Each structure stands twice: as structure tokens, then as C-alpha cells.
C-alpha positions in Angstrom: 23.5 -86.6 -47.1 23.6 -84.5 -50.2 26.4 -82.3 -51.6 25.5 -79.4 -53.8 27.9 -80.4 -56.6 26.5 -83.9 -57.0 22.9 -83.0 -57.7 22.8 -84.2 -61.2 20.6 -86.7 -63.1 22.2 -90.0 -63.8 19.9 -92.8 -65.0 20.7 -96.4 -64.2 19.1 -99.6 -65.6 16.4 -100.9 -63.3 18.4 -103.0 -60.9 15.6 -105.3 -59.4 13.1 -106.4 -62.0 10.2 -108.7 -60.8 9.3 -111.3 -63.4 6.1 -113.0 -62.4 3.3 -114.7 -64.3 -0.3 -113.4 -63.7 -0.9 -116.4 -61.5 2.2 -115.8 -59.5 1.2 -112.2 -59.0 -2.2 -113.2 -57.7 -0.7 -115.7 -55.3 1.8 -113.1 -54.1 -0.8 -110.4 -53.6 -3.1 -112.8 -51.7 -0.2 -114.1 -49.5 0.8 -110.6 -48.5 -2.8 -109.8 -47.7 -3.2 -112.9 -45.6 0.0 -112.0 -43.7 -1.0 -108.3 -43.1 -4.6 -109.1 -42.0 -3.0 -110.9 -39.1 -1.4 -107.6 -37.9 -3.0 -106.2 -34.8 -2.4 -103.1 -32.7 -1.4 -104.6 -29.4 -1.5 -102.8 -26.0 -0.5 -105.8 -23.8 3.2 -106.8 -24.0 5.4 -109.3 -22.5 8.9 -108.4 -21.3 10.6 -110.8 -23.7 13.5 -108.9 -25.2 13.9 -108.2 -28.9 17.4 -108.1 -30.4 18.6 -104.7 -31.6 19.6 -106.0 -35.0 16.0 -107.0 -35.7 14.9 -103.5 -35.0 17.7 -102.1 -37.1 16.7 -104.3 -40.1 13.1 -103.1 -39.8 14.1 -99.5 -39.7 16.4 -100.1 -42.7 13.3 -101.3 -44.5 11.5 -98.1 -43.6 14.4 -96.1 -44.9 14.0 -97.8 -48.3 10.6 -96.0 -48.8 10.0 -93.6 -51.7 10.1 -89.9 -50.8 9.7 -86.4 -52.3 12.8 -85.6 -54.4 14.4 -88.6 -52.6 15.3 -86.4 -49.7 14.2 -89.1 -47.2 12.9 -86.6 -44.6 12.7 -88.9 -41.7 14.6 -90.0 -38.6 13.9 -92.9 -36.2 15.0 -93.1 -32.6 14.9 -96.6 -31.2 14.7 -96.6 -27.4 15.2 -99.6 -25.1 16.7 -97.8 -22.1 14.3 -98.3 -19.2 14.9 -94.8 -17.7 14.2 -93.1 -21.1 11.1 -95.2 -21.7 9.9 -94.2 -18.2 10.5 -90.5 -19.0 8.6 -90.8 -22.3 5.8 -92.6 -20.6 5.5 -90.0 -17.8 5.4 -87.1 -20.3 3.1 -88.8 -22.7 0.7 -89.7 -19.9 0.7 -86.0 -18.8 -0.5 -85.0 -22.3 -3.0 -87.9 -22.3 -4.5 -86.8 -19.0 -5.1 -83.4 -20.4 -6.7 -84.9 -23.4 -9.1 -87.2 -21.5 -9.9 -84.4 -19.0 -11.5 -82.5 -21.8 -8.8 -81.3 -24.1 -9.8 -83.8 -26.8 -13.4 -82.8 -27.0 -16.4 -84.9 -26.2 -16.8 -86.3 -29.8 -13.2 -87.5 -30.1 -13.3 -89.1 -26.6 -16.6 -90.8 -27.4 -15.1 -92.2 -30.6 -12.3 -93.8 -28.6 -14.6 -95.6 -26.2 -14.9 -98.8 -28.3 -11.1 -99.0 -28.4 -10.9 -99.0 -24.6 -8.0 -96.6 -24.3 -7.3 -94.4 -21.2 -4.6 -92.0 -20.2 -2.6 -94.8 -18.7 0.1 -96.1 -21.1 1.9 -99.0 -19.5 2.9 -100.4 -22.9 5.4 -97.5 -23.1 7.5 -99.1 -20.4 6.7 -102.8 -20.8 7.3 -103.1 -24.5 11.1 -103.7 -25.0 11.4 -101.0 -27.7 9.9 -97.7 -28.5 10.5 -96.3 -32.0 9.9 -92.6 -32.3 9.4 -91.3 -35.8 10.5 -87.8 -36.6 9.7 -85.8 -39.8 12.5 -83.5 -41.0 11.2 -80.1 -42.0 14.4 -79.3 -43.8 17.8 -80.9 -44.4 21.3 -79.7 -44.7 24.0 -80.1 -47.4 27.4 -81.4 -46.4 28.5 -77.8 -46.0 25.8 -77.1 -43.5 23.5 -74.9 -45.6 19.8 -75.8 -45.6 17.7 -77.3 -48.3 13.9 -77.7 -48.4 12.3 -81.1 -48.1 9.2 -81.8 -50.2 6.1 -83.8 -49.4 7.3 -84.4 -45.9 4.1 -85.8 -44.3 3.4 -88.0 -47.2 7.0 -89.4 -47.3 7.2 -90.0 -43.6 3.8 -91.7 -43.6 4.9 -94.1 -46.4 8.1 -94.9 -44.5 6.1 -95.5 -41.3 3.8 -97.9 -43.2 6.9 -99.8 -44.4 8.1 -100.0 -40.8 4.9 -101.4 -39.4 4.8 -104.0 -42.2 8.4 -104.9 -41.5 7.9 -105.3 -37.8 4.9 -107.6 -38.4 6.8 -109.6 -41.0 9.5 -110.1 -38.3 6.9 -111.6 -35.9 6.6 -108.6 -33.7 3.6 -106.6 -32.5 3.3 -102.9 -32.5 1.1 -100.0 -31.4 1.1 -96.5 -32.8 0.7 -93.8 -30.2 0.4 -90.0 -30.9 0.2 -87.9 -27.8 -0.6 -84.3 -28.7 1.5 -82.2 -28.5 4.7 -84.3 -28.8 7.3 -81.5 -28.7 8.6 -82.9 -25.4 10.2 -85.7 -27.5 12.7 -83.4 -29.1 14.1 -82.4 -25.7 14.0 -85.9 -24.3 15.7 -87.5 -27.3 18.0 -84.6 -28.2 16.6 -84.1 -31.7 17.0 -80.7 -33.5 14.3 -78.1 -34.1 14.2 -79.1 -37.8 12.5 -82.4 -36.8 8.9 -82.8 -35.8 7.9 -86.0 -33.8 5.0 -87.7 -35.5 4.5 -91.0 -33.7 5.7 -93.3 -30.9 5.6 -97.0 -31.9 5.7 -99.6 -29.1 7.3 -102.8 -30.3 7.6 -106.2 -28.8 5.9 -109.6 -28.2 2.3 -109.9 -27.0 1.6 -110.8 -23.4 0.1 -114.2 -22.8 -3.2 -112.6 -22.0 -3.1 -109.9 -24.7 -6.4 -108.8 -26.1 -7.6 -106.6 -29.0 -10.9 -104.6 -29.0 -13.6 -106.3 -31.0 -14.2 -103.2 -33.0 -10.6 -103.4 -34.3 -11.6 -106.6 -36.2 -14.2 -104.7 -38.2 -12.7 -103.6 -41.5 -14.5 -101.9 -44.4 -15.3 -104.2 -47.3 -13.5 -103.7 -50.6 -16.4 -102.0 -52.3 -16.3 -99.3 -49.7 -12.6 -98.5 -50.0 -12.2 -99.0 -53.8 -13.5 -97.4 -56.9 -12.3 -99.0 -60.2 -12.6 -97.1 -63.5 -11.7 -99.5 -66.3 
């Protein structure tokens, strides 16, 4: 993406300036909260298809996120191919079985009980799309030489948050899934050693009988997540 001879500072006037009154800002902030609090992690999907261009638009939104030195150290692989989804599910479930058979430790497994998860991950094949998020440890100039990426986990996490919000805004449900380890995804998806898989996101429409665990509706109140110094 970058060429060594174009790495210069060139300021531009702010291209997109928001002009809102205080009342408009309050209304916009409340409307966004009202929308986002309707987002749920869904494990039960219908087989209703989702158009590729919708997924592309949501990933384009993720790609607009801020990043360390603007290196944009992320790559997204969107999978709808049934055979590839089956391969990912099989390998992910292998890792999950090892986790639930003791690899995760008693405390961690106990913490997951209210969520109701098991080693079985049918959503990985039923959901019409899987989006696999990769973090790029380093990048390459156009001449092939490496450059260091900065604040990679932070940058990728911000982009992933953008993606989840975009998917919800598009009327889709999603579920983040992090089998550990996930190195099998590099081989399955043909990604280079410079990239580390961080997450599998199942995307689609909820099944008619979809449920969410009751504990997932319990959110910390504002006074537990916010300290204001004014």
C-alpha cells in the first residue's frame, strides 16, 4: 500500500465537518445508543442468504477505522463457500473440544456456563457468511521490503468494532468466536505468516426460534463503567 518515496506529511482541510447543535448531538447520541443496544450475539441462524455487496460495504466501513500510523494492519476474509465453512467448523470444534475437556481450566469453563456454550458450533456452517479477522504483524512497501506496524491489536480491535456496528446497522446478526489457538486459519485460508487470526465472526439472519442467554441482557450501569473528571 505504501511506497517509501511518498511518506511525507501533506495536511488537507478537514473534508467532513459535522455541524450540529447541542440538541442535535444529544438526539444523535441517544439514537445511536438505542440502535446499538438492540445488537445481540446470536448463535441460532436461518439459512436466508446475505448478498455479497452488503458484506463488502460493512467491511469497507471496518477499513475506515483509525489505526497506528495509518498502516491499517488488518485483513478480512469473507467466506460463504459451504465446503470451506465446514472445514473451519471442523477445525474450530477440534480446538473447542480440547478447551472444554480441560484445556480452558475450571474457572474459565465455569464462567461460560451462563452463556450456554459448548464445543458444538453449528452456526459456523449455518450462518451464510463467516468473516475472519486477521491482524498484520508487519506490512510491505511496494518494493517488497518490510515495514513495522504499530498498535496492531488496538487498531484491529477498533476496526472489528466498526465492523460489528456496521453489520448490525445493516440489519444482520453476528457472533464473535475465538477458538484458541487459531493458527489453522492461516493454512485453511491461504494467509501469510505475517498475519495473525484474531476472530471468526458468523454473520446472517436469526432463526425463527433464535434465543439469547438471559445473562447477556445484563449490562453494567453507567456509573460502573464511567468516571467523569470535570
